[in-house]
TORGU-883490 format. One record per atom (N, C-alpha, C): residue number from 1; residue in three letters; atom name; x, y, z negated. Coordinates in pm, 1 decimal, padded with zeros to 6 digits, always signed. Example, Ala and Ser with C-alpha at 12.3 -4.5 7.8 and 13.67 -1.06 7.14 Angstrom:
+-----+-----+------+----------+----------+----------+
|   n | res | atom |       xx |       yy |       zz |
+-----+-----+------+----------+----------+----------+
|   1 | ALA |    N | +01319.0 | -00569.0 | -00780.0 |
|   1 | ALA |   CA | +01230.0 | -00450.0 | -00780.0 |
|   1 | ALA |    C | +01320.0 | -00330.0 | -00780.0 |
|   2 | SER |    N | +01285.0 | -00225.0 | -00708.0 |
|   2 | SER |   CA | +01367.0 | -00106.0 | -00714.0 |
|   2 | SER |    C | +01290.0 | +00003.0 | -00787.0 |
+-----+-----+------+----------+----------+----------+
***
This chain:
+-----+-----+------+----------+----------+----------+
|   n | res | atom |       xx |       yy |       zz |
+-----+-----+------+----------+----------+----------+
|   1 | UNK |    N | +02146.1 | -00968.8 | +03131.5 |
|   1 | UNK |   CA | +02239.3 | -00999.8 | +03024.5 |
|   1 | UNK |    C | +02169.7 | -01091.8 | +02926.5 |
|   2 | UNK |    N | +02238.7 | -01193.6 | +02884.3 |
|   2 | UNK |   CA | +02188.5 | -01283.7 | +02781.0 |
|   2 | UNK |    C | +02288.8 | -01285.1 | +02667.8 |
|   3 | UNK |    N | +02241.4 | -01306.4 | +02550.3 |
|   3 | UNK |   CA | +02330.6 | -01318.9 | +02436.5 |
|   3 | UNK |    C | +02319.7 | -01461.0 | +02385.8 |
|   4 | UNK |    N | +02432.0 | -01525.3 | +02370.8 |
|   4 | UNK |   CA | +02435.7 | -01664.6 | +02328.8 |
|   4 | UNK |    C | +02500.2 | -01671.5 | +02192.1 |
|   5 | UNK |    N | +02429.9 | -01724.6 | +02096.5 |
|   5 | UNK |   CA | +02486.8 | -01747.7 | +01964.9 |
|   5 | UNK |    C | +02505.3 | -01897.0 | +01948.1 |
|   6 | UNK |    N | +02627.8 | -01940.8 | +01930.1 |
|   6 | UNK |   CA | +02655.7 | -02083.5 | +01915.1 |
|   6 | UNK |    C | +02757.2 | -02102.9 | +01805.1 |
|   7 | UNK |    N | +02785.6 | -02229.0 | +01775.4 |
|   7 | UNK |   CA | +02878.9 | -02261.2 | +01668.2 |
|   7 | UNK |    C | +03024.8 | -02255.1 | +01710.9 |
|   8 | UNK |    N | +03053.7 | -02273.8 | +01839.5 |
|   8 | UNK |   CA | +03193.8 | -02276.0 | +01879.1 |
|   8 | UNK |    C | +03218.1 | -02189.6 | +02000.8 |
|   9 | UNK |    N | +03337.3 | -02133.2 | +02008.9 |
|   9 | UNK |   CA | +03372.3 | -02050.1 | +02123.5 |
|   9 | UNK |    C | +03380.3 | -02134.5 | +02249.3 |
|  10 | UNK |    N | +03415.1 | -02263.0 | +02237.0 |
|  10 | UNK |   CA | +03416.1 | -02351.7 | +02352.5 |
|  10 | UNK |    C | +03277.9 | -02365.8 | +02413.2 |
|  11 | UNK |    N | +03176.7 | -02380.4 | +02327.1 |
|  11 | UNK |   CA | +03038.8 | -02385.5 | +02375.7 |
|  11 | UNK |    C | +03002.3 | -02255.7 | +02446.2 |
|  12 | UNK |    N | +03043.5 | -02145.7 | +02386.8 |
|  12 | UNK |   CA | +03012.5 | -02015.6 | +02446.2 |
|  12 | UNK |    C | +03069.8 | -02006.7 | +02586.8 |
|  13 | UNK |    N | +03196.4 | -02039.8 | +02600.3 |
|  13 | UNK |   CA | +03259.7 | -02022.4 | +02731.0 |
|  13 | UNK |    C | +03211.1 | -02126.1 | +02831.5 |
|  14 | UNK |    N | +03161.5 | -02240.8 | +02785.5 |
|  14 | UNK |   CA | +03111.0 | -02341.1 | +02879.9 |
|  14 | UNK |    C | +02996.3 | -02284.2 | +02963.2 |
|  15 | UNK |    N | +02917.7 | -02195.0 | +02905.3 |
|  15 | UNK |   CA | +02808.6 | -02132.9 | +02980.3 |
|  15 | UNK |    C | +02863.9 | -02048.7 | +03094.2 |
|  16 | UNK |    N | +02969.0 | -01973.7 | +03069.1 |
|  16 | UNK |   CA | +03031.2 | -01892.1 | +03173.5 |
|  16 | UNK |    C | +03078.7 | -01982.0 | +03287.1 |
|  17 | UNK |    N | +03145.8 | -02091.1 | +03253.6 |
|  17 | UNK |   CA | +03194.9 | -02183.6 | +03355.7 |
|  17 | UNK |    C | +03080.5 | -02245.2 | +03436.0 |
|  18 | UNK |    N | +02973.8 | -02284.7 | +03368.5 |
|  18 | UNK |   CA | +02860.1 | -02345.9 | +03438.0 |
|  18 | UNK |    C | +02794.2 | -02248.2 | +03534.6 |
|  19 | UNK |    N | +02776.5 | -02125.6 | +03491.8 |
|  19 | UNK |   CA | +02710.4 | -02029.0 | +03579.2 |
|  19 | UNK |    C | +02803.0 | -01989.0 | +03693.8 |
|  20 | UNK |    N | +02931.9 | -01976.2 | +03668.7 |
|  20 | UNK |   CA | +03023.4 | -01952.0 | +03779.9 |
|  20 | UNK |    C | +03013.2 | -02063.7 | +03883.1 |
|  21 | UNK |    N | +02996.3 | -02187.0 | +03836.5 |
|  21 | UNK |   CA | +02981.0 | -02301.1 | +03927.5 |
|  21 | UNK |    C | +02850.5 | -02289.4 | +04007.2 |
|  22 | UNK |    N | +02741.2 | -02255.4 | +03938.8 |
|  22 | UNK |   CA | +02611.4 | -02240.0 | +04005.1 |
|  22 | UNK |    C | +02616.9 | -02128.0 | +04109.8 |
|  23 | UNK |    N | +02689.9 | -02021.8 | +04079.8 |
|  23 | UNK |   CA | +02697.1 | -01906.0 | +04170.5 |
|  23 | UNK |    C | +02800.6 | -01921.4 | +04281.8 |
|  24 | UNK |    N | +02868.9 | -02033.3 | +04288.7 |
|  24 | UNK |   CA | +02978.3 | -02049.4 | +04385.3 |
|  24 | UNK |    C | +02934.0 | -02026.1 | +04529.2 |
|  25 | UNK |    N | +02806.2 | -02049.8 | +04559.2 |
|  25 | UNK |   CA | +02758.7 | -02030.8 | +04695.7 |
|  25 | UNK |    C | +02725.1 | -01885.1 | +04729.0 |
|  26 | UNK |    N | +02729.0 | -01797.8 | +04630.8 |
|  26 | UNK |   CA | +02699.0 | -01656.6 | +04653.0 |
|  26 | UNK |    C | +02830.7 | -01579.7 | +04663.2 |
|  27 | UNK |    N | +02857.9 | -01526.4 | +04779.8 |
|  27 | UNK |   CA | +02984.3 | -01456.3 | +04805.0 |
|  27 | UNK |    C | +03003.2 | -01338.5 | +04709.0 |
|  28 | UNK |    N | +03117.6 | -01335.9 | +04642.4 |
|  28 | UNK |   CA | +03152.5 | -01225.2 | +04553.1 |
|  28 | UNK |    C | +03088.5 | -01230.1 | +04415.8 |
|  29 | UNK |    N | +03013.0 | -01335.6 | +04386.0 |
|  29 | UNK |   CA | +02944.7 | -01344.9 | +04256.3 |
|  29 | UNK |    C | +03036.7 | -01405.4 | +04151.7 |
|  30 | UNK |    N | +03026.0 | -01355.3 | +04030.4 |
|  30 | UNK |   CA | +03099.9 | -01410.8 | +03917.4 |
|  30 | UNK |    C | +03034.3 | -01363.7 | +03787.9 |
|  31 | UNK |    N | +03081.9 | -01418.2 | +03678.8 |
|  31 | UNK |   CA | +03027.9 | -01381.2 | +03548.5 |
|  31 | UNK |    C | +03133.0 | -01304.1 | +03471.0 |
|  32 | UNK |    N | +03094.7 | -01188.0 | +03422.4 |
|  32 | UNK |   CA | +03178.9 | -01112.7 | +03329.3 |
|  32 | UNK |    C | +03114.4 | -01128.6 | +03192.2 |
|  33 | UNK |    N | +03194.6 | -01162.8 | +03095.4 |
|  33 | UNK |   CA | +03137.4 | -01180.6 | +02962.7 |
|  33 | UNK |    C | +03233.0 | -01128.1 | +02857.7 |
|  34 | UNK |    N | +03175.8 | -01091.5 | +02747.3 |
|  34 | UNK |   CA | +03253.4 | -01049.6 | +02631.9 |
|  34 | UNK |    C | +03170.8 | -01086.3 | +02510.1 |
|  35 | UNK |    N | +03231.7 | -01089.8 | +02396.3 |
|  35 | UNK |   CA | +03154.9 | -01132.7 | +02281.8 |
|  35 | UNK |    C | +03211.0 | -01085.9 | +02150.6 |
|  36 | UNK |    N | +03145.2 | -01130.1 | +02048.4 |
|  36 | UNK |   CA | +03183.1 | -01103.7 | +01910.8 |
|  36 | UNK |    C | +03214.2 | -01239.4 | +01849.8 |
|  37 | UNK |    N | +03337.7 | -01280.1 | +01857.0 |
|  37 | UNK |   CA | +03375.8 | -01413.0 | +01812.4 |
|  37 | UNK |    C | +03337.2 | -01435.8 | +01666.5 |
|  38 | UNK |    N | +03348.7 | -01333.8 | +01583.6 |
|  38 | UNK |   CA | +03320.6 | -01349.8 | +01441.1 |
|  38 | UNK |    C | +03176.9 | -01394.4 | +01415.0 |
|  39 | UNK |    N | +03081.7 | -01345.4 | +01494.4 |
|  39 | UNK |   CA | +02943.8 | -01387.3 | +01472.2 |
|  39 | UNK |    C | +02889.5 | -01474.9 | +01584.8 |
|  40 | UNK |    N | +02976.8 | -01516.6 | +01677.2 |
|  40 | UNK |   CA | +02938.4 | -01614.1 | +01778.7 |
|  40 | UNK |    C | +02848.3 | -01562.4 | +01888.4 |
|  41 | UNK |    N | +02856.2 | -01435.5 | +01922.5 |
|  41 | UNK |   CA | +02772.3 | -01379.8 | +02028.7 |
|  41 | UNK |    C | +02851.6 | -01364.2 | +02157.5 |
|  42 | UNK |    N | +02786.9 | -01396.2 | +02266.9 |
|  42 | UNK |   CA | +02843.8 | -01379.5 | +02399.7 |
|  42 | UNK |    C | +02749.8 | -01291.2 | +02479.7 |
|  43 | UNK |    N | +02799.0 | -01179.2 | +02524.0 |
|  43 | UNK |   CA | +02722.4 | -01094.1 | +02615.0 |
|  43 | UNK |    C | +02759.5 | -01139.9 | +02754.7 |
|  44 | UNK |    N | +02659.7 | -01180.0 | +02828.6 |
|  44 | UNK |   CA | +02676.7 | -01254.6 | +02951.1 |
|  44 | UNK |    C | +02623.5 | -01171.8 | +03067.3 |
|  45 | UNK |    N | +02710.8 | -01137.6 | +03162.6 |
|  45 | UNK |   CA | +02671.2 | -01049.5 | +03272.2 |
|  45 | UNK |    C | +02708.5 | -01108.5 | +03407.7 |
|  46 | UNK |    N | +02613.6 | -01172.2 | +03476.6 |
|  46 | UNK |   CA | +02640.3 | -01217.8 | +03613.5 |
|  46 | UNK |    C | +02650.7 | -01095.3 | +03704.6 |
|  47 | UNK |    N | +02748.4 | -01096.4 | +03794.5 |
|  47 | UNK |   CA | +02773.5 | -00981.4 | +03881.2 |
|  47 | UNK |    C | +02773.9 | -01026.8 | +04026.9 |
|  48 | UNK |    N | +02704.7 | -00952.2 | +04111.1 |
|  48 | UNK |   CA | +02708.9 | -00971.9 | +04255.7 |
|  48 | UNK |    C | +02739.7 | -00836.3 | +04319.1 |
|  49 | UNK |    N | +02794.5 | -00835.3 | +04440.5 |
|  49 | UNK |   CA | +02828.0 | -00708.1 | +04504.5 |
|  49 | UNK |    C | +02706.9 | -00615.4 | +04520.3 |
|  50 | UNK |    N | +02590.5 | -00673.1 | +04537.2 |
|  50 | UNK |   CA | +02465.5 | -00597.0 | +04543.5 |
|  50 | UNK |    C | +02355.1 | -00687.8 | +04491.7 |
|  51 | UNK |    N | +02238.2 | -00629.8 | +04467.0 |
|  51 | UNK |   CA | +02129.1 | -00712.3 | +04416.8 |
|  51 | UNK |    C | +02105.1 | -00827.2 | +04512.8 |
|  52 | UNK |    N | +02094.8 | -00945.7 | +04460.1 |
|  52 | UNK |   CA | +02078.5 | -01065.4 | +04541.5 |
|  52 | UNK |    C | +01971.3 | -01153.5 | +04479.4 |
|  53 | UNK |    N | +01850.2 | -01153.3 | +04537.2 |
|  53 | UNK |   CA | +01741.8 | -01235.0 | +04480.9 |
|  53 | UNK |    C | +01776.3 | -01383.7 | +04476.2 |
|  54 | UNK |    N | +01854.4 | -01431.2 | +04572.8 |
|  54 | UNK |   CA | +01893.6 | -01571.9 | +04573.1 |
|  54 | UNK |    C | +01981.2 | -01602.6 | +04451.0 |
|  55 | UNK |    N | +02077.2 | -01516.0 | +04422.3 |
|  55 | UNK |   CA | +02162.9 | -01535.6 | +04304.5 |
|  55 | UNK |    C | +02078.0 | -01536.2 | +04178.3 |
|  56 | UNK |    N | +01983.8 | -01444.4 | +04170.2 |
|  56 | UNK |   CA | +01895.3 | -01438.2 | +04053.5 |
|  56 | UNK |    C | +01816.4 | -01568.1 | +04038.6 |
|  57 | UNK |    N | +01767.9 | -01622.0 | +04150.0 |
|  57 | UNK |   CA | +01690.7 | -01746.1 | +04143.3 |
|  57 | UNK |    C | +01777.7 | -01865.0 | +04100.9 |
|  58 | UNK |    N | +01907.4 | -01857.0 | +04126.2 |
|  58 | UNK |   CA | +01997.8 | -01964.2 | +04084.4 |
|  58 | UNK |    C | +02022.8 | -01963.1 | +03933.8 |
|  59 | UNK |    N | +02021.4 | -01844.3 | +03874.4 |
|  59 | UNK |   CA | +02058.7 | -01836.9 | +03732.4 |
|  59 | UNK |    C | +01941.2 | -01820.8 | +03636.9 |
|  60 | UNK |    N | +01824.1 | -01782.0 | +03688.1 |
|  60 | UNK |   CA | +01707.0 | -01773.2 | +03601.4 |
|  60 | UNK |    C | +01606.2 | -01876.5 | +03646.4 |
|  61 | UNK |    N | +01565.1 | -01969.5 | +03565.8 |
|  61 | UNK |   CA | +01584.3 | -01977.9 | +03421.7 |
|  61 | UNK |    C | +01703.8 | -02063.7 | +03377.9 |
|  62 | UNK |    N | +01793.8 | -02103.0 | +03469.6 |
|  62 | UNK |   CA | +01906.7 | -02189.8 | +03434.7 |
|  62 | UNK |    C | +01980.6 | -02141.7 | +03310.0 |
|  63 | UNK |    N | +02013.9 | -02013.6 | +03304.8 |
|  63 | UNK |   CA | +02089.0 | -01960.1 | +03190.2 |
|  63 | UNK |    C | +02012.5 | -01981.1 | +03060.9 |
|  64 | UNK |    N | +01882.6 | -01954.6 | +03062.8 |
|  64 | UNK |   CA | +01802.6 | -01965.7 | +02940.8 |
|  64 | UNK |    C | +01787.2 | -02111.3 | +02896.9 |
|  65 | UNK |    N | +01777.4 | -02200.9 | +02993.6 |
|  65 | UNK |   CA | +01770.7 | -02343.0 | +02960.6 |
|  65 | UNK |    C | +01901.6 | -02390.0 | +02896.6 |
|  66 | UNK |    N | +02014.6 | -02343.6 | +02949.3 |
|  66 | UNK |   CA | +02144.9 | -02380.5 | +02892.8 |
|  66 | UNK |    C | +02162.7 | -02322.7 | +02752.5 |
|  67 | UNK |    N | +02119.0 | -02198.7 | +02733.6 |
|  67 | UNK |   CA | +02125.9 | -02136.4 | +02600.7 |
|  67 | UNK |    C | +02043.7 | -02217.9 | +02501.9 |
|  68 | UNK |    N | +01927.6 | -02264.6 | +02544.9 |
|  68 | UNK |   CA | +01842.9 | -02346.8 | +02459.5 |
|  68 | UNK |    C | +01914.8 | -02476.7 | +02421.4 |
|  69 | UNK |    N | +01980.9 | -02540.2 | +02518.7 |
|  69 | UNK |   CA | +02056.2 | -02663.4 | +02491.7 |
|  69 | UNK |    C | +02167.6 | -02639.6 | +02389.4 |
|  70 | UNK |    N | +02226.4 | -02520.3 | +02392.8 |
|  70 | UNK |   CA | +02333.0 | -02485.7 | +02298.4 |
|  70 | UNK |    C | +02277.7 | -02439.6 | +02163.3 |
|  71 | UNK |    N | +02145.1 | -02439.2 | +02152.6 |
|  71 | UNK |   CA | +02076.7 | -02391.4 | +02032.1 |
|  71 | UNK |    C | +02112.3 | -02246.0 | +02002.8 |
|  72 | UNK |    N | +02122.5 | -02170.8 | +02112.5 |
|  72 | UNK |   CA | +02153.7 | -02028.6 | +02102.3 |
|  72 | UNK |    C | +02028.6 | -01944.4 | +02113.0 |
|  73 | UNK |    N | +02046.6 | -01818.0 | +02137.5 |
|  73 | UNK |   CA | +01936.9 | -01722.8 | +02145.8 |
|  73 | UNK |    C | +01953.1 | -01639.3 | +02272.0 |
|  74 | UNK |    N | +01842.6 | -01608.6 | +02336.2 |
|  74 | UNK |   CA | +01847.7 | -01525.4 | +02455.3 |
|  74 | UNK |    C | +01827.0 | -01377.8 | +02422.9 |
|  75 | UNK |    N | +01823.5 | -01344.7 | +02296.9 |
|  75 | UNK |   CA | +01804.0 | -01205.3 | +02260.3 |
|  75 | UNK |    C | +01914.4 | -01158.6 | +02168.2 |
|  76 | UNK |    N | +01932.4 | -01030.3 | +02169.5 |
|  76 | UNK |   CA | +02027.7 | -00969.6 | +02077.7 |
|  76 | UNK |    C | +01951.5 | -00913.1 | +01959.1 |
|  77 | UNK |    N | +02024.3 | -00843.1 | +01875.4 |
|  77 | UNK |   CA | +01964.8 | -00788.7 | +01753.5 |
|  77 | UNK |    C | +01865.3 | -00676.8 | +01780.7 |
|  78 | UNK |    N | +01860.2 | -00624.1 | +01902.3 |
|  78 | UNK |   CA | +01776.5 | -00507.7 | +01931.9 |
|  78 | UNK |    C | +01646.5 | -00542.9 | +02001.8 |
|  79 | UNK |    N | +01619.0 | -00669.9 | +02021.2 |
|  79 | UNK |   CA | +01496.5 | -00708.4 | +02090.2 |
|  79 | UNK |    C | +01522.4 | -00734.6 | +02236.4 |
|  80 | UNK |    N | +01417.7 | -00745.5 | +02312.8 |
|  80 | UNK |   CA | +01427.6 | -00780.6 | +02453.5 |
|  80 | UNK |    C | +01392.0 | -00661.1 | +02539.4 |
|  81 | UNK |    N | +01456.8 | -00652.1 | +02653.7 |
|  81 | UNK |   CA | +01417.5 | -00551.3 | +02751.6 |
|  81 | UNK |    C | +01290.7 | -00596.4 | +02822.5 |
|  82 | UNK |    N | +01232.9 | -00509.1 | +02900.3 |
|  82 | UNK |   CA | +01106.9 | -00538.9 | +02966.9 |
|  82 | UNK |    C | +01115.6 | -00659.5 | +03060.5 |
|  83 | UNK |    N | +01226.0 | -00677.1 | +03129.9 |
|  83 | UNK |   CA | +01237.6 | -00785.7 | +03227.2 |
|  83 | UNK |    C | +01263.1 | -00921.9 | +03164.2 |
|  84 | UNK |    N | +01313.4 | -00926.8 | +03044.5 |
|  84 | UNK |   CA | +01353.4 | -01054.3 | +02985.0 |
|  84 | UNK |    C | +01262.3 | -01101.6 | +02872.4 |
|  85 | UNK |    N | +01160.8 | -01028.5 | +02840.4 |
|  85 | UNK |   CA | +01077.3 | -01060.7 | +02724.3 |
|  85 | UNK |    C | +01021.7 | -01202.3 | +02728.0 |
|  86 | UNK |    N | +00977.6 | -01247.8 | +02842.5 |
|  86 | UNK |   CA | +00916.2 | -01380.6 | +02848.0 |
|  86 | UNK |    C | +01016.3 | -01493.8 | +02833.2 |
|  87 | UNK |    N | +01146.2 | -01465.1 | +02843.5 |
|  87 | UNK |   CA | +01246.9 | -01569.7 | +02825.8 |
|  87 | UNK |    C | +01278.0 | -01595.4 | +02678.9 |
|  88 | UNK |    N | +01228.4 | -01511.1 | +02589.8 |
|  88 | UNK |   CA | +01252.2 | -01531.1 | +02447.4 |
|  88 | UNK |    C | +01196.4 | -01665.6 | +02400.8 |
|  89 | UNK |    N | +01096.8 | -01717.1 | +02471.9 |
|  89 | UNK |   CA | +01034.4 | -01845.4 | +02436.2 |
|  89 | UNK |    C | +01132.3 | -01962.2 | +02442.1 |
|  90 | UNK |    N | +01244.5 | -01944.8 | +02513.8 |
|  90 | UNK |   CA | +01342.8 | -02052.7 | +02520.1 |
|  90 | UNK |    C | +01416.8 | -02071.5 | +02388.0 |
|  91 | UNK |    N | +01417.7 | -01969.7 | +02303.5 |
|  91 | UNK |   CA | +01497.5 | -01983.2 | +02182.1 |
|  91 | UNK |    C | +01428.1 | -01938.8 | +02054.1 |
|  92 | UNK |    N | +01309.7 | -01887.2 | +02063.0 |
|  92 | UNK |   CA | +01239.7 | -01842.4 | +01942.3 |
|  92 | UNK |    C | +01099.3 | -01900.6 | +01936.9 |
|  93 | UNK |    N | +01065.1 | -01957.1 | +01824.5 |
|  93 | UNK |   CA | +00932.7 | -02008.6 | +01798.1 |
|  93 | UNK |    C | +00833.9 | -01891.4 | +01790.8 |
|  94 | UNK |    N | +00709.4 | -01910.3 | +01835.7 |
|  94 | UNK |   CA | +00610.9 | -01801.3 | +01826.3 |
|  94 | UNK |    C | +00594.6 | -01746.6 | +01684.8 |
|  95 | UNK |    N | +00609.2 | -01830.3 | +01582.9 |
|  95 | UNK |   CA | +00599.5 | -01782.1 | +01444.5 |
|  95 | UNK |    C | +00711.5 | -01685.9 | +01408.8 |
|  96 | UNK |    N | +00831.2 | -01712.9 | +01459.5 |
|  96 | UNK |   CA | +00945.2 | -01623.4 | +01436.8 |
|  96 | UNK |    C | +00922.0 | -01490.5 | +01506.8 |
|  97 | UNK |    N | +00869.0 | -01497.5 | +01629.0 |
|  97 | UNK |   CA | +00840.7 | -01374.0 | +01703.0 |
|  97 | UNK |    C | +00735.7 | -01291.6 | +01629.9 |
|  98 | UNK |    N | +00637.9 | -01357.6 | +01573.4 |
|  98 | UNK |   CA | +00535.7 | -01286.7 | +01495.1 |
|  98 | UNK |    C | +00599.1 | -01216.6 | +01375.0 |
|  99 | UNK |    N | +00691.2 | -01284.8 | +01307.6 |
|  99 | UNK |   CA | +00760.8 | -01223.0 | +01194.7 |
|  99 | UNK |    C | +00844.0 | -01103.3 | +01241.9 |
| 100 | UNK |    N | +00908.4 | -01118.0 | +01355.4 |
| 100 | UNK |   CA | +00988.3 | -01007.7 | +01410.3 |
| 100 | UNK |    C | +00898.6 | -00887.0 | +01438.7 |
| 101 | UNK |    N | +00779.9 | -00914.3 | +01494.3 |
| 101 | UNK |   CA | +00685.7 | -00806.7 | +01525.8 |
| 101 | UNK |    C | +00639.5 | -00736.9 | +01397.3 |
| 102 | UNK |    N | +00615.8 | -00815.2 | +01293.1 |
| 102 | UNK |   CA | +00573.8 | -00758.2 | +01164.2 |
| 102 | UNK |    C | +00682.5 | -00667.4 | +01108.1 |
| 103 | UNK |    N | +00805.9 | -00713.9 | +01110.4 |
| 103 | UNK |   CA | +00917.1 | -00631.3 | +01061.0 |
| 103 | UNK |    C | +00932.9 | -00504.0 | +01143.9 |
| 104 | UNK |    N | +00917.4 | -00516.3 | +01274.8 |
| 104 | UNK |   CA | +00926.3 | -00398.8 | +01361.9 |
| 104 | UNK |    C | +00818.8 | -00297.4 | +01322.7 |
| 105 | UNK |    N | +00698.2 | -00344.8 | +01297.4 |
| 105 | UNK |   CA | +00588.8 | -00255.6 | +01259.4 |
| 105 | UNK |    C | +00616.2 | -00187.4 | +01125.3 |
| 106 | UNK |    N | +00675.3 | -00260.2 | +01030.5 |
| 106 | UNK |   CA | +00706.3 | -00203.3 | +00899.1 |
| 106 | UNK |    C | +00809.8 | -00092.1 | +00910.7 |
| 107 | UNK |    N | +00916.7 | -00118.7 | +00984.2 |
| 107 | UNK |   CA | +01027.2 | -00023.9 | +00990.2 |
| 107 | UNK |    C | +01015.3 | +00079.3 | +01101.8 |
| 108 | UNK |    N | +00927.9 | +00054.6 | +01199.1 |
| 108 | UNK |   CA | +00913.8 | +00146.5 | +01311.8 |
| 108 | UNK |    C | +00767.6 | +00153.9 | +01356.0 |
| 109 | UNK |    N | +00680.0 | +00201.4 | +01268.0 |
| 109 | UNK |   CA | +00537.0 | +00200.5 | +01299.3 |
| 109 | UNK |    C | +00500.4 | +00285.9 | +01420.6 |
| 110 | UNK |    N | +00582.9 | +00384.2 | +01453.5 |
| 110 | UNK |   CA | +00553.7 | +00470.4 | +01568.7 |
| 110 | UNK |    C | +00625.0 | +00425.6 | +01696.4 |
| 111 | UNK |    N | +00702.1 | +00317.9 | +01688.5 |
| 111 | UNK |   CA | +00768.6 | +00265.2 | +01806.8 |
| 111 | UNK |    C | +00871.9 | +00357.9 | +01867.9 |
| 112 | UNK |    N | +00940.6 | +00436.8 | +01783.9 |
| 112 | UNK |   CA | +01037.1 | +00533.3 | +01837.7 |
| 112 | UNK |    C | +01181.5 | +00485.6 | +01832.4 |
| 113 | UNK |    N | +01207.3 | +00380.1 | +01754.6 |
| 113 | UNK |   CA | +01344.3 | +00328.8 | +01745.3 |
| 113 | UNK |    C | +01366.1 | +00226.1 | +01855.7 |
| 114 | UNK |    N | +01469.2 | +00248.1 | +01934.1 |
| 114 | UNK |   CA | +01503.0 | +00159.0 | +02045.7 |
| 114 | UNK |    C | +01383.3 | +00139.2 | +02139.0 |
| 115 | UNK |    N | +01335.3 | +00250.0 | +02197.7 |
| 115 | UNK |   CA | +01219.8 | +00239.9 | +02287.2 |
| 115 | UNK |    C | +01250.5 | +00152.7 | +02408.8 |
| 116 | UNK |    N | +01146.8 | +00100.5 | +02468.7 |
| 116 | UNK |   CA | +01152.8 | +00014.5 | +02587.4 |
| 116 | UNK |    C | +01210.7 | -00123.1 | +02558.9 |
| 117 | UNK |    N | +01223.5 | -00157.2 | +02431.9 |
| 117 | UNK |   CA | +01254.8 | -00293.9 | +02392.2 |
| 117 | UNK |    C | +01126.1 | -00348.5 | +02332.5 |
| 118 | UNK |    N | +01103.4 | -00475.0 | +02350.7 |
| 118 | UNK |   CA | +00975.7 | -00526.0 | +02303.3 |
| 118 | UNK |    C | +00986.9 | -00671.3 | +02260.0 |
| 119 | UNK |    N | +00879.6 | -00716.6 | +02202.8 |
| 119 | UNK |   CA | +00866.0 | -00856.0 | +02163.3 |
| 119 | UNK |    C | +00746.4 | -00912.3 | +02238.4 |
| 120 | UNK |    N | +00759.5 | -01030.1 | +02299.0 |
| 120 | UNK |   CA | +00647.9 | -01087.7 | +02375.2 |
| 120 | UNK |    C | +00545.2 | -01154.3 | +02285.4 |
| 121 | UNK |    N | +00449.6 | -01216.7 | +02348.3 |
| 121 | UNK |   CA | +00347.3 | -01296.6 | +02281.3 |
| 121 | UNK |    C | +00263.3 | -01217.3 | +02182.2 |
| 122 | UNK |    N | +00197.2 | -01118.2 | +02231.4 |
| 122 | UNK |   CA | +00104.1 | -01045.6 | +02144.7 |
| 122 | UNK |    C | +00000.9 | -01142.5 | +02091.0 |
| 123 | UNK |    N | -00033.8 | -01123.5 | +01967.4 |
| 123 | UNK |   CA | -00130.1 | -01214.7 | +01902.9 |
| 123 | UNK |    C | -00271.0 | -01180.5 | +01943.6 |
+-----+-----+------+----------+----------+----------+
***
């Protein structure tokens, strides 16, 4: 799942159309998405009938590169899951990630809030 924050809903939906096009060669694959129009977030979920490494290779890092072109973000408000942490570099400067880590430490010094979410690029 990727979260895309952009200025227009047209930009948001263009990502869904592009990935559906990229996935056209994978039988039964499509993108299900939903969002928060008020704040410009798109929750993006590519779906295949079963896990398909080929489908994954078609969309990663394609999705993150497209999000970067849209000046969006590959993370949501809760941080990154273990599998997606390294993709944060497509939309966040290392200095911003450092600030995020500092805030996380201030408000959650024991790491108990939203466990298994993380920030990459340890200093």
